[in-house]
N, C-alpha and C positions, 0 to 999 in steps of 0.2 A: 209858693215862691214867686216873687215878682221878678220882672225882667231886669231891673237894675241890679238886684242881688246876683242873678245868674250871670250878668255881664261882668261883674266884679270878680266872681269866682272863676270864670273863664279866663279873664285877663291875668289873674294870679297864677293859674295853672300854666298858661303859655309862658309867662315870665319865669316861673320856676323851672320849666323844662329848658328854656333857653339858657338860663344861668347854670343849671346842672350840666347841660351839654358842653358849655364853654369850659367849666372847671374840669370835667372829665377828659376833654380833648387835650388840655394842657398837660395832664399827667401821663399821657400815652405817647409823648414825643419820643423819638428814637434816642436810645442811650448807647453810649460808646463804652469801650473797655476802660477808657480814661475816666469816665464818669458813670459807673454802673448804677449808682443810686439816683441819677438824674437830678442832682442837687446843684450843678453848675460849679463854676470856679469860685474858690474861696481864698481868703488871705492865707498865707503860710501860717501854720500853727506854731506857737511858741513851744519850747521844750517843757516837758512835764516838771511840775514843782517837786522839790525834794520830798521823799516819803511816799510818793505816788508810784505805783507799779507802771513801768513803761508799757506802751501799747504792744510791743512785740513779745514781751513776757506774758502779758495777759492772753494773747492769742497762741502762745507756745511756738513762735517762729523766731528765726534769726532777724536781726535788724535789717538785713539786706535781702529778706525773703522776696520771692517773686509774687506778682499779683495773684497767680493761680494758687500758690501755697497759702497766701493770706486768706483767699476766699475759701479754700478747702478747710482750713483749720477753723475759720469763723463758723462755717456751716455745721461742722462737727460739734463745736463748743455750744453754739446756740441751741442745737437740738438736744444736747444733754442737760442744759440748764434752763430751758424754757419754763416759765411759771405755770403754763397750762399742764405740764406733766406732773406737777405736784399739788394740784388743787385739793386732793383728798387727804393730804398729809398734815394739814393744819396751817394756821395763819403764819406762824413764825417761819416755817420752811418756805411757804409761798413768798413771803417778804424777802427772805434771803435769795431765793431764785430770781425775784424781780431785780434786786440790786445787782446780782451777778450778771444777769442779762443786760442791764444798763451798762455795766463795766465792759462787757464784751462788745456791745454795739458801739460804745465810744471808742474803744481800742480799734475796732474795724474801720470806723470812719477816719480816725487819725492815720491808720496805716495806709488807707487809700489816698488820703490827702498827701501824705509824705511820698507816695509813689508818683503822684502827679507833679509835685514840685521838685522831685529828684533829689 
């Protein structure tokens, strides 16, 4: 191995370390109760289109549920419907679990956003 190649590999390793450190330090910033996912402020969400189940029904809470109640029901539902729990039951069931998890996550984010905007 010549010296030029070793210098290039070393420079790439240092650059990769610095980039990784920067990205990871951004994701560990303090999160508040108003922003538990660390996603920052977003525009207010529009109402759900007709035929779509409202977020609070998906989570099994009332429309005026507290943040704690939303979080509790979200954790319970996501643990029941997580795709990793049904990997041995076949592709169709896994796909259904993935869709249900996506619906639950979307309802949770909407519920949190509505709590922030009041």
